C-alpha positions, -999 to +999 in steps of 0.1 A: -112-114-335-091-105-366-084-133-390-064-140-422-081-152-454-064-171-482-074-191-512-067-229-512-058-248-544-075-282-545-067-298-579-040-278-597-003-285-591+015-262-568+027-230-584-001-229-611-032-207-610-062-218-589-096-206-581-106-193-546-134-213-529-158-195-507-164-226-487-135-239-467-132-274-453-134-273-414-101-291-412-084-262-429-093-237-401-064-226-379-075-210-346-051-187-326-056-167-295-037-136-286-036-149-250-016-178-263+008-154-280+013-135-248+021-168-230+048-175-257+063-140-252+063-143-214+079-177-215+106-164-238+113-133-216+114-154-185+138-180-199+161-151-210+160-134-175+143-103-191+123-100-160+116-063-161+100-066-195+082-098-184+066-080-155+056-050-177+039-073-202+021-091-173+010-057-159-003-045-193-022-077-202-031-093-169-017-126-181+010-147-164+026-178-178+021-200-147-006-225-135-019-211-103-053-224-093-058-205-060-068-168-062-050-163-029-018-176-044-023-152-073-026-124-048+005-136-030+024-135-063+013-099-069+026-089-035+060-105-041+064-090-076+056-056-063+082-059-035+057-055-007+076-078+017+059-067+049+025-075+032+039-109+022+048-117+057+014-106+070-004-126+044+015-158+053+014-154+091-020-170+096-009-201+078+020-206+102-004-202+131-030-226+117-007-254+104+019-271+125+036-285+095+039-251+078+077-245+070+077-211+087+115-209+091+121-216+054+095-192+043+108-164+065+144-171+053+133-169+017+113-137+022+143-120+040+169-133+015+151-120-015+139-088+001+176-081+009+186-088-027+156-067-039+166-037-017+203-039-025+197-041-062+174-012-061+199+008-039+226+005-066+204+025-089+192+051-065+222+059-042+237+083-067+207+106-066+198+101-030+204+125-001+228+115+027+197+110+049+182+085+024+214+067+020+217+062+057+181+050+058+187+025+030+218+012+047+199+008+080+171-011+063+196-035+047+214-041+080+181-048+097+171-074+071+204-091+075+201-091+113+167-108+110+180-132+084+208-144+106+184-162+129+166-182+101+192-186+074+199-223+069+235-219+058+262-198+074+281-197+042+251-183+024+245-157+051+282-147+049+280-142+012+250-120+015+268-099+041+298-095+018+275-079-008+269-051+015+305-043+021+313-033-015+292-025-046+318-043-067+310-076-050+275-075-064+287-067-099+312-096-099+289-121-082+286-152-105+248-156-098+236-121-090+257-099-114+230-100-141+201-097-117+177-069-114+152-062-087+125-079-107+147-110-110+149-112-072+112-109-069+103-135-095+129-159-080+114-153-046+079-163-057+093-194-074+110-204-041+079-196-020+053-213-042+062-249-035+065-242+002+031-226+007+008-238-022-004-269-003-016-246+025-035-223+001-060-246-015-079-237-047-116-230-046-141-259-046-151-274-079-131-289-108-100-269-117-101-248-148-081-262-177-051-240-183-023-242-208+010-224-206+040-221-228+070-243-219+103-257-234+111-225-253+080-229-274+083-195-291+118-204-305+105-239-315+076-223-335+099-198-352+122-226-363+093-247-376+078-217-393+111-209-411+114-245-422+078-245-436+083-211-453+115-225-468+097-256-480+070-236-497+097-216-516+115-248-525+084-265-538+074-233-557+108-232-573+106-270-582+072-266-598+082-236-619+114-255-631+093-285-640+068-264-661+098-247-679+113-281-688+080-293-702+078-262-725+114-259-735+143-282-741+167-260-723+166-254-686+170-219-672+181-232-639+207-258-631+196-288-610+222-281-584+206-247-576+171-262-576+180-290-552+197-266-528+173-256-500+177-220-489+163-211-455+143-179-451+154-150-430+136-144-397+131-107-405+120-109-442+088-091-452+069-121-466+033-125-455+008-153-455-001-160-491-020-185-513+011-205-519+016-212-482-018-230-481-014-245-516+015-267-503-009-284-479-035-288-506-010-302-530+003-327-504-033-341-501-032-350-539-001-371-536-007-408-536-001-426-504+026-448-520+048-417-525+050-412-487+068-445-484+095-434-509+130-439-492+150-407-485+183-398-469+180-385-433+196-351-428+204-331-397+195-295-391+219-273-372+202-243-355+224-215-343+206-190-321+226-158-316+219-146-280+211-110-271+241-087-270+252-080-234+239-048-219+262-020-210+280-026-176+262-011-147+278+021-135+281+022-097+270+056-086+290+079-065+274+077-031+290+109-018+266+133-035+251+157-010+215+167-010+208+203-018+198+224+011+186+254-009+149+246-002+156+247+035+168+283+034+136+297+019+115+286+049+111+309+080+108+294+114+093+325+130+080+318+165+050+341+164+022+331+188-008+312+174-042+308+192-068+285+177-095+305+195-085+336+175-087+358+207-055+359+227-071+379+255-100+355+260-109+349+297-101+314+306-133+311+325-152+312+292-131+285+275-147+251+271-130+224+291-098+242+300-065+225+303-067+228+341-100+209+344-090+182+319-055+177+332-062+181+369-064+155+397-036+135+381-020+103+391+008+081+379-006+048+368+013+019+353-015+013+328-004+043+308+032+032+305+045+066+317+081+074+307+106+088+333+098+123+343+123+150+346+114+166+379+111+203+380+128+222+408+102+215+435+112+205+469+108+169+482+105+156+447+068+166+445+050+178+414+024+205+420-006+201+398-036+223+397-073+216+392-095+244+380-131+247+393-144+264+362-180+259+351-186+240+319-196+262+289-227+255+270-211+246+237-194+215+252-225+200+268-224+169+247-191+158+260-203+157+296-182+171+323-145+169+315-129+142+336-094+139+349-067+118+331-031+111+335-005+137+326+028+127+311+054+155+314+079+151+286+116+153+297+126+179+272+096+201+281+090+194+317+100+227+331+085+248+303+052+228+303+047+234+340+054+271+337+030+274+308+003+258+328+008+280+358+008+311+336-027+302+323-043+294+356-072+315+369-072+333+402-059+314+433-094+312+449-106+291+419-076+267+422-072+236+442-036+223+447-029+187+448+006+173+456+015+141+438+045+120+447+063+107+416+071+074+431+043+067+456+013+080+436-012+106+445-022+116+481-052+135+493-078+107+488-089+118+453-097+088+431-080+080+398-096+090+365-087+075+332-101+063+299-115+028+302-117+001+276-154-003+271-155-028+242-127-049+228-129-068+195-102-094+188-092-106+154-068-132+141-046-106+125-037-069+129-067-045+130-058-016+107-088+007+106-120+017+123-145+045+116-176+058+133-208+063+114-217+100+112-247+094+134-224+076+160-247+046+165-225+022+146-187+018+140-169-002+113-137-022+117-114-036+091-084-059+095-056-078+078-078-109+079-099-093+051-128-092+075-152-063+077-174-058+108-200-032+117-206-030+155-232-012+176-221+017+198-229+009+234-247+029+261-220+047+282-244+062+308-238+035+333-200+031+328-181+027+360-145+026+370-145-012+376-159-018+341-146-049+323-143-047+285-165-070+265-169-078+228-191-053+209-224-064+194-217-072+157-244-061+134-228-070+101-198-092+093-183-102+060-152-124+057-129-120+027-145-087+020-113-080+000-087-103-015-061-086+007-059-067+040-084-038+046-061-008+049-086+021+052-122+029+053-146+059+055-183+068+057-200+092+033-213+124+050-249+111+048-239+077+062-253+058+033-220+045+019-191+028+035-159+027+014-129+004+020-095+002+005-071-027+003-037-039-008-055-059-035-056-025-053-094-021-051-119+001-034-152-014-024-184+006-019-212-007+003-246+010+005-266+008+037-302+019+034-312+018+071-283+019+095-306+018+126-319-017+116-306-043+140-304-068+111-280-046+092-274-056+055-259-039+025-282-033-005-256-026-031-219-033-036-195-018-061-159-025-067-135+001-082-102-011-097-085+021-110-056+019-086-024-001-094-011-003-059-022-005-022-051+019-014-038+036+017-066+061+025-099+075+014-122+104+022-155+118+010-163+152-003-199+166-003-206+188-034-234+211-023-238+227-057-245+194-075-260+177-044-236+148-049-209+130-030-174+123-043-150+096-031-113+105-030-088+076-028-050+074-030-021+050-023+009+034-037+016+024-073+012+053-097+008+077-067-022+093-082-053+105-063-086+093-079-119+111-076-151+090-081-187+101-085-208+081-061-240+085-081-224+066-111-196+048-093-173+061-120-138+076-115-137+108-134-105+125-123-069+115-116-047+140-097-009+138-101+018+155-081+031+132-054+063+113-061+058+087-033+029+066-020+000+086-006-005+077+030-032+100+042-062+120+029-085+145+047-114+168+038-128+193+062-157+206+041-161+221+006-141+210-024-107+213-008-088+184+007-052+176+016-029+146+012+002+134+030+028+113+012+059+092+016+076+120-004+076+141+028+051+167+014+016+177+021-005+189-009-037+209-009-061+201-037-091+221-050-115+201-072-128+234-086-095+241-101-088+204-108-053+206-093-029+212-065-031+247-050-003+245-024+025+222-013+039+221+023+071+203+034+069+201+072+102+203+092+101+178+119+129+190+141+151+220+148+177+205+126+155+212+096+149+175+089+120+161+069+101+129+073+073+110+054+038+122+062+019+093+077-013+111+087-029+145+082-059+163+097-074+198+095-097+213+122-132+224+109-124+261+104-096+252+080-070+273+099-049+246+116-033+215+101-017+187+121+006+161+105+020+129+119+054+117+107+075+085+106+102+100+127+078+103+157+071+140+152+037+158+149+037+192+132+012+220+137+009+243+106-010+276+102-028+272+068-039+308+064-006+322+076+013+296+055+038+290+083+048+261+106+039+267+143+058+240+160+070+203+158+061+181+188+076+148+200+049+132+220+058+097+207+089+077+204+080+060+171+060+066+139+029+088+144+004+069+123-028+088+132-037+123+142-072+136+148-087+168+163-116+163+187-150+174+174-147+208+191-109+210+183-099+215+219-078+184+219-056+164+196-055+126+196-024+109+182-016+073+178+019+058+173+040+028+168+052+032+204+020+014+214+004+046+228-024+070+222-017+106+234-040+135+241-027+170+236-045+202+249-046+228+221-060+257+241-039+288+246-008+297+226+000+268+203+035+281+197+044+272+233+050+237+246+016+219+249+007+195+278+002+159+267-015+129+282-011+092+276-047+081+275-045+045+263-021+019+252-019-014+233+005-043+234+017-036+199+018-008+174-012+015+174-023+021+138-053+045+141-073+065+166-108+079+158-131+102+178-168+096+183-187+124+164-206+136+196-193+118+227-160+120+245-148+085+234-126+071+207-117+039+189-082+025+185-068-002+162-035-020+167-011-047+155-020-066+187-051-078+167-075-057+188-098-027+183-108-010+215-135+016+223-123+039+250-144+063+272-144+082+304-168+071+331-193+099+340-184+120+371-204+110+402 
């Protein structure tokens, strides 16, 4: 800690020479902390509504000028100040469910009100440079918040005034309360409103509370005034002492008494520093007899005039009619050349593993799969002809068992084309069995139904966000919004039957409050020794497991990484063969950087910049190359050998050349084909080597949050916010419409879907607070 040294006079009158003493009396020690200085600055900035600067200082120093005893309340504050309103709602939801007295309506009203103000204040600064598509999206978000607020708003007048803010930008600039607000002001005010409502339900940790002092009552200004008074007193006494010494040595005074008695206050911005005379005044006061302090004096008043900050320049309301440039759309070709993942267009279907006919044959309409209305092709009597191939199973798909039959959903816009595409790929008629299915009455012909069954079902108290299989397949990990991490045993599926009833999986390892916030993502290292998890508490945690086959599973080492300044949305591992080491790649919100960490040292050594929006998905398919999908609607390919981005792709999600944020990415093992899931319900196939888009599919009706190729890349599993998981057959010409199958569903949004590394089963996680393991029963 740096200090200031000064000499103290102990016997000489003030203003005369004195000797410096090396030993200082303990009472003369003045102790300051820079933490206290930050508290003073924060209190000053907050009282002057300089909230943007206040939050920046808090971010730089990690100090906030509030007494908050509970770490959970601190985390809630960070969520609010970062404008993560959905996370705030998720964080407080368990409190409303656990406590009957919890003021849920007031809390929701406060969250919605200030999220609306936050969004509309932000919109005023961004509308001018936004595209028409983004402007419409911003307006849609604001209207949705107002719609939700109408139900819980306590006052109709308040709700009406908020609605008026949306009708004209001028109303916000002229509003008596909000005209000087910024987005940061809305967020700070929101937490100050929420804190008294929820803090009694978020108790501090056990044990005596830690003594904490904060700055209050404009302490910085008070200290400045007192400091100026003291500095002026030192100068006054110094001048008095010099005048007295002059009178003793000469009969004529060089200064008039009127000037001496006039106290002149110092300027706040003068260049004077701490000197010997400042401490000499205190030493001199100690030498004065006590009787002098009882000397009568005239009481005077001090008038302090504080000139406020000059007003900032008036906010210029942007022109919202600026059109987004379309020049980048003209440079992209939408050539419809055929693409076969197999690489051999003339390949005999008999040699293909698990053909589309075998997997999608023997179909039935089942309400469990929530089938949408089907546009019936021109077949008489409203019957749909479906074919079942009798091909033999190739050797390279042995581990999946015999492909079973599942439900086929024919999409309305592709019903006719999809059927013709299937028929054109059928083998000879003597290898085909026809089955006639009535759309309304189900299947006839006595063939039993076949579908994916829920084998295990884990229920949590909050939404389950992520799940990942261990590379060996014997264990799978599950993370949820409740901050709980679980490792479960993979069951034996050899005796699975169609009348199976789902049960809770065997939990081998459980840790509550694994993170301070929700567990957003996870991943296993290629060797299976490390499990990494990412959270909206901005941290990545690494757990090391020495023996994954041990029934009493336990972690031998835990490391926390805190290089991110926003939610960690996805992670992946890269195996460096040359150095025989593993690298962890993580990305998310905040600074939108991708961080690379060396697992051997648990040290981040590289930060990759390029994305302009939060990173939502990461994927590595071998080697030092990986890809990332972002809210900025782009996919970037990165090569760690070149330490940078090697290619940027902007998928077009419809024939209208629209773009959408990339929620999920995946690349098949050969590195030829990329699939991306988007927030506008589209999935896009992209030819990496040919650098061209193959096609955009609409198998979902809401955000596609997860896409994964099956281990042999014959199928695509996609999960969406329409509560469904869809299987798409990727064999044949991928530029043609592809058959799709609804294989599973949840009662709420499906967040992720993950294949087992060797068996034909998959895990799903959902906002309905469940994680389900799905599998096909073995054929009789």
